[in-house]
N, C-alpha and C positions, 0 to 999 in steps of 0.2 A: 507460529504466530502470536506472541505475547504481546498484549498492550500494557504500556507502561503505566504505573500509577498516578493519579489527579496529582500535581505537585513536581512531581520526578523531574520534570526538562528546566521549570523555572528554577530548581535547588541546582543542578548544574549548572545552570548560566551565573547564578549568585557565585559558586563556588571556584569556578573561572575566572571571573573577575574578580572576586576579591584576591587570588594568588596570581592574576596575572598572566591566564593560560588562556591560548588561543582557543575558543569552542568551535567545533566540526559537525555540521549536522549534515546526516547521511538522509536526503530527499531524494532518493531516487525512485524509491516507490511510493513514496508517501505525499510526493509533491502533488501540485494543480487537481487540486479536490478532493484525493483520495480521502482524505480521513472526515473532508464534511468542511474543513477550510483549505484557503488556497496552497498553505505548506502547515505542515502538520507544527510545526513551530507556532504558529499563531492562534495553535489552540489555549498556549499560555503568556501570550505577549511576548514571545524570546526571538532575540535576536542573536543570531550566530555571529562569528565573526568569519568564517566560510561556510557555503552549503554546496553539496552537490545535487543536482538536477540531472533529468534523462527520463526517460518512457514516456512518462504522461505530457513533457512539454512540447511533443507532436502529436499528441492525441493517439499514439502509436502507428502514426503513416509510415514515420521514417526514422530510425536510429540517429538520435542526437543526444549527445549529452552536456553539460557547461558545469563551469565552478564559479559559484557568485562569491565575491568577497566584498568586506566593508573599504571605504574611501581610503581610512588610515593605512591598511595595509597595501592597497593598489598605490599610494602615494609611496610606500617605502621600497617601489622597484624603480621609481622613475630619479634619473641624475644625468651628469654627465659621462660623454662616451667612456673615459678614460675610468670612471668609477665602476664600471662594470656591474652595476646596480640590476641590470634588466633581468628578468626572469625568461631565460632563453629555455622557452619549452615550448612543443609545437609537434602537430602530426601533420603528415603528408596532405591529409584531406581535412584538416580542420577548419572549422567555419563553411562545413560544403553549402553553397547557397542556396538548394533545393530543399535540404533539411532544415534551415532555416525559416525559408519561405513556410516552409509546412507549421512551425511552431509559431511564426508571427498570426498567421491566420488562424491557429487553434489559440491562442490567446484572445484574441480579437472576438472570438466564438464568444469566448468566459464572459466579454463585457456585453456583447448584443445579446446571447441567449440569455444572459443574467444566471448561469450554470449553477453558483455556489447556491443561489436560492432555489432553483429548481430541484437542487438535489436533497433539499431538507425534507419533504414528505416522504421521498424514496428511502432514505434512512429511516425513517419512522416505521414505514413501509416493513422495511427488511428486518426490523428489532421485534416488529409482532410477530412475522412469519419465523421469525427464528426462535422466539418462546416456545413455540410447537415442537420444532426440532429437536431442543432442549429435552424434551418430554419421553424420547424414544430412551429404552432399555440402553441403549448402548454408545449414546451420548453422556460422557462424563463432565463437558465442560464447552459452552460456545462464548468463542470472545471475538466481541465487536467495536471497532472502532470506523464509523462511516461506513464507507464500502470496500471496509477489509476485514475478513471473517477468517476464523478458524475456528473447526468444529473439531473436538477432540473425542476420537472414538474411544472406548475401554471395554473391558472385558466383563468389568464388572462395577456397574455407575455407584454402589456403595462404600466398595473400597477402595476404587479410582485404578483398579490393576488394568494395566494396560496390554493391549492384545500384542502377544508375541510379534517380534516385526517378520519371523518367519511366515506368519500365517497372511502378510501382505493384507490385512484388513482394510486400509486405504487404499489402495492399488486395486483391489478389487470392487470396493465402492464407487471408485470413476468409471471403472471399465463398465458396471451395471448404468451408470450415469451416459455414458457415450451409446449404448442401446437406445435413448432415447432421446440422443440428438444434443447431447449437453457435454460440453469437452472441458472438462477441468480437470486438475492434479491434486494430488495430496504430498505431505511433506510426511513421511513415517503415516503414524496413525492421524494425523491432521488432515482434515479434507480443506483446502483453501478457497475461499469466495473471493473472488476481486473483478467483479464485473463491470464493466464499461459504463462509464457516467452517464451515457445516453441511454441506457436501457428503461424500458417504459414498467411503469407498475405491472403490467400484464406480463410482460417478459421475466420480471422479476418473482412473481409470483410464478410462472411455468416453472422457473430454474429451482424454486423452494420445494416445488413438489416433486421433481424429478430426484432431488438429494433426498428428501424425506422417503420416499420409496427404496430409493437404492438402499439406503441404510437397513429400511426394516427386510428387504429382500437376501442380504448377504446374511444378515442375521439369522435369518430363518433356513437358509441353506447351512450355515455352522462354519 
């Protein structure tokens, strides 16, 4: 769970434009409000040539994915039958109407409930509470972008010495969290938090309480 430094995405866009290279943005995990804006590309006002989206497009209710592209690329596949320029691609269940209906309803909710605006205080609250987690002796770094969080566990925070993978530090922390009703997952020694956008401040607080206590418990057990 690594966060790109400010300006990175903009620089990639400039390089692609200058060299006439298509820029593809993978927004499967970061799209639909996850980083605090509708898409991560919006953070630096970048428009890719192709964008992949999924997951949050339906609010997680049904599996759906889509590939978005520019008008220029779309027109590149239009032509006469004899030219064979059509993009001959498709799956048997492409465009499932139920999944698409869920996506439309989800996007409508973003507008009606002002989801992005309502996320701002939640993101600020999350940052404040994560500062407490960062003080734990077993936490080497906390990385956050909106509602995406990676808490890196270390054996020694001064040297940033990682836990040996065979010690399963991340796994043991999430198992401890599960005892208190929180189901999350690790990526090795990194505890991943990607809470639902609809989570209340109270629920976010409870989540951080459990994670904080779980890290301390695992550390004490050795």
